[in-house]
C-alpha beads as a LAMMPS data file, in Angstrom:
LAMMPS data file: protein, C-alpha beads

71 atoms
70 bonds

1 atom types
1 bond types

-500.0 500.0 xlo xhi
-500.0 500.0 ylo yhi
-500.0 500.0 zlo zhi

Masses

1 110.0

Atoms # bond

1 1 1 -14.999 15.763 188.167
2 1 1 -18.271 14.883 189.921
3 1 1 -18.362 14.912 193.708
4 1 1 -20.524 12.595 195.759
5 1 1 -23.431 14.291 197.524
6 1 1 -23.633 13.099 201.146
7 1 1 -27.225 12.769 202.369
8 1 1 -28.817 12.586 205.818
9 1 1 -32.325 11.071 205.841
10 1 1 -34.654 12.319 208.571
11 1 1 -37.995 10.523 208.927
12 1 1 -39.741 8.843 211.831
13 1 1 -40.863 5.914 209.654
14 1 1 -38.158 3.319 209.029
15 1 1 -39.912 2.006 205.905
16 1 1 -39.812 5.501 204.360
17 1 1 -36.088 5.828 205.129
18 1 1 -35.434 2.394 203.627
19 1 1 -37.408 3.304 200.498
20 1 1 -35.544 6.589 200.107
21 1 1 -32.221 4.774 200.478
22 1 1 -33.228 2.379 197.701
23 1 1 -34.223 5.245 195.395
24 1 1 -31.067 7.230 196.121
25 1 1 -28.865 4.146 195.662
26 1 1 -29.701 4.254 191.948
27 1 1 -27.565 7.385 191.580
28 1 1 -23.850 6.739 192.116
29 1 1 -23.312 10.423 192.984
30 1 1 -25.607 10.217 196.027
31 1 1 -24.532 8.549 199.262
32 1 1 -26.734 8.193 202.347
33 1 1 -24.282 8.746 205.184
34 1 1 -26.736 8.846 208.106
35 1 1 -30.339 8.439 209.177
36 1 1 -32.381 9.950 211.998
37 1 1 -35.865 9.198 213.296
38 1 1 -36.746 12.517 214.979
39 1 1 -36.016 16.211 214.696
40 1 1 -33.746 16.071 217.734
41 1 1 -31.868 13.097 216.264
42 1 1 -31.408 15.038 212.999
43 1 1 -29.810 17.957 214.848
44 1 1 -27.613 15.632 216.901
45 1 1 -26.514 13.792 213.763
46 1 1 -25.700 17.030 211.925
47 1 1 -23.553 18.074 214.896
48 1 1 -21.876 14.665 215.106
49 1 1 -21.039 14.801 211.388
50 1 1 -19.709 18.357 211.766
51 1 1 -22.362 19.937 209.538
52 1 1 -21.186 20.745 206.003
53 1 1 -17.943 18.871 206.552
54 1 1 -19.851 15.586 206.847
55 1 1 -23.121 16.078 204.955
56 1 1 -24.299 18.100 201.991
57 1 1 -28.074 17.588 202.031
58 1 1 -30.747 16.716 204.589
59 1 1 -33.917 15.075 203.267
60 1 1 -36.346 15.787 206.071
61 1 1 -39.913 14.789 206.919
62 1 1 -41.783 17.879 208.072
63 1 1 -44.129 15.908 210.387
64 1 1 -42.144 14.094 213.081
65 1 1 -42.813 13.629 216.795
66 1 1 -41.077 15.862 219.325
67 1 1 -39.540 18.380 216.954
68 1 1 -40.810 18.424 213.397
69 1 1 -38.938 19.325 210.232
70 1 1 -40.291 22.866 210.211
71 1 1 -38.868 23.651 213.644

Bonds

1 1 1 2
2 1 2 3
3 1 3 4
4 1 4 5
5 1 5 6
6 1 6 7
7 1 7 8
8 1 8 9
9 1 9 10
10 1 10 11
11 1 11 12
12 1 12 13
13 1 13 14
14 1 14 15
15 1 15 16
16 1 16 17
17 1 17 18
18 1 18 19
19 1 19 20
20 1 20 21
21 1 21 22
22 1 22 23
23 1 23 24
24 1 24 25
25 1 25 26
26 1 26 27
27 1 27 28
28 1 28 29
29 1 29 30
30 1 30 31
31 1 31 32
32 1 32 33
33 1 33 34
34 1 34 35
35 1 35 36
36 1 36 37
37 1 37 38
38 1 38 39
39 1 39 40
40 1 40 41
41 1 41 42
42 1 42 43
43 1 43 44
44 1 44 45
45 1 45 46
46 1 46 47
47 1 47 48
48 1 48 49
49 1 49 50
50 1 50 51
51 1 51 52
52 1 52 53
53 1 53 54
54 1 54 55
55 1 55 56
56 1 56 57
57 1 57 58
58 1 58 59
59 1 59 60
60 1 60 61
61 1 61 62
62 1 62 63
63 1 63 64
64 1 64 65
65 1 65 66
66 1 66 67
67 1 67 68
68 1 68 69
69 1 69 70
70 1 70 71
């Protein structure tokens, strides 16, 4: 049995997030469950989704305003 991988996209550019969603939509085992446009929004979203209970993977831009992906 294959489980769906739940993905959070973190990037400050909406067009990049939209493009990633289109690419990931080609794989039925990947599901984008949330998006965030800053490092702080990524952390808030992870908390809101209860971490590993709500997401499996975070695809994260390492250069975002405020708090970047490396922080």
